[in-house]
C-alpha positions as CSV (number, residue, x, y, z in Angstrom):
1,M,-3.8,-51.5,-30.8
2,P,-0.1,-52.0,-30.2
3,L,1.0,-52.1,-26.5
4,L,3.5,-49.3,-26.9
5,L,0.8,-47.0,-28.4
6,I,-1.6,-47.8,-25.5
7,C,1.1,-47.0,-23.0
8,A,1.9,-43.7,-24.7
9,M,-1.7,-42.7,-24.8
10,R,-2.1,-43.5,-21.1
11,R,1.0,-41.4,-20.3
12,L,-0.5,-38.5,-22.3
13,L,-3.7,-38.7,-20.3
14,A,-1.9,-38.9,-17.0
15,L,0.0,-35.7,-18.0
16,G,-3.1,-34.0,-19.3
17,G,-4.0,-32.2,-16.0
18,A,-0.6,-30.6,-15.6
19,S,-0.1,-29.7,-19.2
20,G,-3.6,-28.4,-19.5
21,Q,-3.2,-26.3,-16.4
22,Q,0.0,-24.8,-17.8
23,A,-1.7,-24.1,-21.1
24,G,-4.6,-22.4,-19.2
25,V,-2.4,-20.1,-17.2
26,G,0.0,-19.6,-20.1
27,S,-2.9,-18.6,-22.4
28,I,-3.5,-15.5,-20.1
29,I,0.0,-14.9,-18.9
30,T,2.1,-15.4,-22.0
31,R,5.8,-14.9,-21.9
32,A,5.4,-11.5,-23.5
33,M,2.7,-10.6,-21.0
34,F,4.9,-11.7,-18.1
35,E,7.8,-9.5,-19.4
36,S,5.4,-6.5,-19.8
37,M,3.9,-6.9,-16.4
38,L,7.3,-7.1,-14.6
39,S,9.4,-5.2,-17.1
40,H,11.6,-3.5,-14.4
41,R,12.2,-6.5,-12.2
42,G,15.8,-6.9,-13.4
43,D,16.7,-3.2,-13.3
44,Q,19.6,-1.8,-11.3
45,G,18.8,-2.0,-7.6
46,C,16.4,-4.9,-8.1
47,Q,16.9,-8.7,-7.6
48,G,14.0,-9.7,-9.7
49,A,15.8,-11.2,-12.7
50,F,15.6,-14.2,-10.4
51,Y,11.9,-14.5,-11.2
52,T,11.5,-16.2,-14.6
53,Y,8.5,-17.0,-16.7
54,D,9.5,-20.6,-17.0
55,A,9.8,-20.9,-13.2
56,F,6.3,-19.5,-12.8
57,I,4.8,-21.8,-15.4
58,K,6.5,-24.9,-13.9
59,A,5.4,-24.0,-10.4
60,A,1.9,-23.3,-11.5
61,G,1.7,-26.8,-12.9
62,D,1.9,-28.2,-9.4
63,F,-1.4,-26.6,-8.5
64,P,-4.1,-27.7,-11.1
65,R,-6.8,-25.3,-9.8
66,F,-4.6,-22.2,-9.8
67,G,-5.7,-19.9,-12.6
68,T,-8.0,-22.5,-14.1
69,T,-11.1,-22.3,-11.8
70,G,-14.3,-20.8,-13.1
71,N,-15.0,-19.0,-16.4
72,D,-12.4,-16.9,-18.3
73,E,-13.3,-13.7,-16.4
74,T,-12.7,-15.5,-13.0
75,R,-9.4,-17.0,-14.2
76,R,-8.1,-13.7,-15.3
77,R,-9.2,-11.9,-12.2
78,E,-7.5,-14.6,-10.0
79,L,-4.2,-14.2,-11.8
80,A,-4.5,-10.4,-11.6
81,A,-5.2,-10.7,-7.9
82,F,-2.3,-13.1,-7.3
83,F,0.2,-10.9,-9.1
84,G,-1.3,-7.8,-7.5
85,Q,-0.7,-9.1,-4.0
86,T,2.8,-10.5,-4.8
87,S,3.9,-7.5,-6.7
88,H,3.1,-5.3,-3.6
89,E,5.1,-7.7,-1.5
90,T,8.1,-7.5,-3.8
91,T,7.7,-3.9,-5.0
92,G,10.5,-1.6,-5.9
93,G,8.3,1.2,-7.1
94,W,7.9,4.8,-5.9
95,A,5.6,7.6,-6.7
96,T,7.5,9.0,-9.6
97,A,9.0,5.8,-10.9
98,P,9.4,5.3,-14.7
99,D,6.2,3.9,-16.1
100,G,4.5,4.6,-12.8
101,P,4.8,3.0,-9.3
102,F,2.9,-0.1,-10.3
103,A,5.3,-1.2,-13.0
104,W,7.9,-2.3,-10.5
105,G,6.6,-5.5,-9.1
106,Y,8.9,-8.5,-8.4
107,C,11.9,-6.2,-7.7
108,R,12.8,-7.9,-4.4
109,V,13.6,-11.5,-3.6
110,N,14.6,-11.0,0.1
111,E,12.9,-8.8,2.7
112,I,14.8,-5.5,2.9
113,T,14.9,-5.4,6.7
114,P,14.8,-9.0,8.0
115,S,12.0,-9.3,10.5
116,D,12.4,-12.8,11.8
117,P,15.8,-14.2,10.8
118,P,16.4,-16.8,9.5
119,Y,12.8,-17.0,8.6
120,Y,12.4,-13.5,7.1
121,G,10.4,-12.7,3.9
122,R,11.5,-14.5,0.7
123,G,10.0,-15.0,-2.7
124,P,6.9,-13.5,-4.3
125,I,4.7,-13.8,-1.2
126,Q,7.6,-12.9,1.1
127,L,7.1,-16.1,3.1
128,T,7.9,-15.2,6.8
129,H,8.1,-16.9,10.2
130,K,9.1,-20.4,11.0
131,Y,5.6,-21.8,11.1
132,N,5.0,-20.8,7.5
133,Y,8.3,-22.3,6.4
134,Q,7.3,-25.5,8.2
135,L,3.8,-25.6,6.7
136,A,5.0,-24.8,3.2
137,G,7.9,-27.3,3.4
138,D,5.6,-30.0,4.6
139,A,3.1,-29.4,1.8
140,L,5.8,-29.2,-0.9
141,G,8.0,-32.0,0.3
142,L,10.9,-29.7,1.1
143,D,12.9,-29.1,4.3
144,L,12.5,-25.3,4.4
145,V,13.0,-25.1,8.1
146,N,16.6,-26.2,7.8
147,N,17.1,-24.7,4.4
148,P,15.0,-21.5,4.2
149,D,17.3,-20.1,1.5
150,L,15.8,-22.5,-1.0
151,V,13.0,-19.9,-1.3
152,S,15.5,-17.3,-2.5
153,S,17.9,-19.5,-4.5
154,D,15.5,-21.6,-6.5
155,P,12.9,-19.6,-8.5
156,V,10.6,-22.6,-8.9
157,V,10.5,-23.1,-5.2
158,A,9.9,-19.4,-4.7
159,F,6.8,-19.5,-6.9
160,R,5.6,-22.7,-5.4
161,T,5.6,-21.3,-1.9
162,A,3.7,-18.3,-3.1
163,I,1.1,-20.3,-4.9
164,W,0.9,-22.8,-2.0
165,F,0.1,-19.8,0.3
166,W,-2.5,-18.5,-2.2
167,M,-4.2,-21.9,-2.5
168,T,-4.2,-22.9,1.2
169,A,-6.7,-22.0,3.8
170,Q,-5.3,-21.4,7.3
171,S,-8.3,-21.6,9.6
172,P,-10.3,-19.4,10.4
173,K,-9.1,-17.7,7.2
174,P,-10.2,-19.1,3.8
175,S,-7.7,-19.3,1.0
176,C,-7.1,-16.4,-1.3
177,H,-8.0,-18.7,-4.2
178,D,-11.4,-19.6,-2.8
179,V,-12.2,-15.9,-2.1
180,I,-11.3,-14.7,-5.5
181,T,-12.9,-17.6,-7.4
182,N,-16.2,-17.4,-5.6
183,Q,-15.6,-20.8,-3.8
184,W,-16.0,-19.2,-0.4
185,T,-19.3,-18.5,1.5
186,P,-18.8,-16.0,4.3
187,S,-20.2,-17.0,7.7
188,G,-22.5,-14.8,9.7
189,D,-19.5,-13.5,11.6
190,D,-17.7,-12.7,8.4
191,R,-20.6,-10.7,7.1
192,S,-21.0,-8.8,10.3
193,S,-17.3,-8.0,10.2
194,G,-17.5,-6.8,6.6
195,R,-15.5,-9.7,5.2
196,L,-17.0,-10.3,1.8
197,P,-15.6,-12.0,-1.4
198,G,-13.3,-9.8,-3.4
199,Y,-9.8,-8.5,-3.7
200,G,-10.0,-6.7,-0.4
201,M,-10.6,-10.1,1.3
202,A,-7.3,-11.4,-0.1
203,T,-5.5,-8.4,1.5
204,N,-7.2,-9.2,4.8
205,I,-6.0,-12.8,4.6
206,I,-2.4,-11.7,3.8
207,N,-2.0,-8.7,6.1
208,G,-5.3,-7.8,7.6
209,G,-4.0,-6.8,11.1
210,E,-1.9,-4.0,9.6
211,E,-4.0,-2.9,6.7
212,C,-7.7,-3.6,7.2
213,G,-10.6,-2.4,9.4
214,K,-9.3,1.1,9.9
215,G,-12.1,2.9,8.2
216,Y,-9.6,4.2,5.6
217,S,-7.2,2.6,3.1
218,T,-3.6,2.5,4.3
219,D,-0.8,3.3,1.9
220,N,0.1,-0.4,1.7
221,A,-3.5,-1.4,1.0
222,K,-3.7,1.3,-1.7
223,D,-0.5,0.0,-3.3
224,R,-2.0,-3.5,-3.4
225,V,-5.1,-2.2,-5.2
226,G,-3.0,-0.1,-7.6
227,Y,-1.1,-3.2,-8.7
228,Y,-4.3,-5.2,-9.0
229,K,-6.1,-2.6,-11.1
230,R,-3.1,-2.4,-13.4
231,Y,-3.1,-6.2,-14.0
232,C,-6.9,-6.3,-14.4
233,D,-6.6,-3.6,-17.1
234,M,-3.8,-5.6,-18.8
235,F,-5.9,-8.8,-18.7
236,R,-9.0,-6.9,-19.9
237,V,-11.1,-7.9,-16.9
238,G,-13.2,-6.0,-14.4
239,Y,-12.1,-5.4,-10.9
240,G,-15.1,-7.0,-9.2
241,D,-16.6,-6.0,-5.9
242,N,-15.0,-5.2,-2.5
243,I,-11.5,-4.4,-3.7
244,A,-10.6,-2.5,-0.5
245,C,-10.5,-3.9,3.0
246,R,-10.8,-0.6,5.0
247,D,-14.2,-1.7,6.5
248,Q,-13.3,-5.3,7.1
249,K,-12.3,-6.5,10.5
250,P,-9.1,-8.6,10.5
251,Y,-9.0,-12.1,11.8
252,G,-7.8,-12.0,15.4
253,G,-5.6,-9.0,14.8
254,G,-4.2,-10.4,11.5
């Protein structure tokens, strides 16, 4: 076999993981589906035209297990969960909004009221606080501590920080990815605290101190569930168990 052909084949094999991952995510969230899910993100009053389909697919390619773990049902549910949580974080919806309150995900890029400048919420997950910018930057090979605006000026970086947060456990919390894809086994303490696999556990990981363990669902927790159900319906997948976190104790206050 000619040397050039061998080299070309090796290169294709080396790229197979990333291209296969993109095809896997892209087969569920096509460009048309992305536009349908986030159809109001560029409307007047929103910043969300910043979030593009190509940026999402490119960022997803850096995380080979994201949206590709488990069977088709599990993959669809993970993507619905990821977009459910991030759509709440960036929502521009209101009760009587056109097409309903859960059609307005990805309206915001920057936090409306900066909570910890210059490390206020940016991007799909609304990355906040210096330690998160440090951890994300270290993992992604970026200096986000000295240049936090990269998260709000580069859409690929914005999606990468969100997927990094989703995929990364921060002890004692598991990762959202492991929780949603059944890769996490609750400890005895988790079980006694009501922390069980499901979408509600992802809410607990992200903002448990404010939204979980109250014996009722807060407005924010309800909003997260509303987005999740909408995307599950669009992806034609069931919601799974434990979608609320009202009876789950948060980790150390959140």
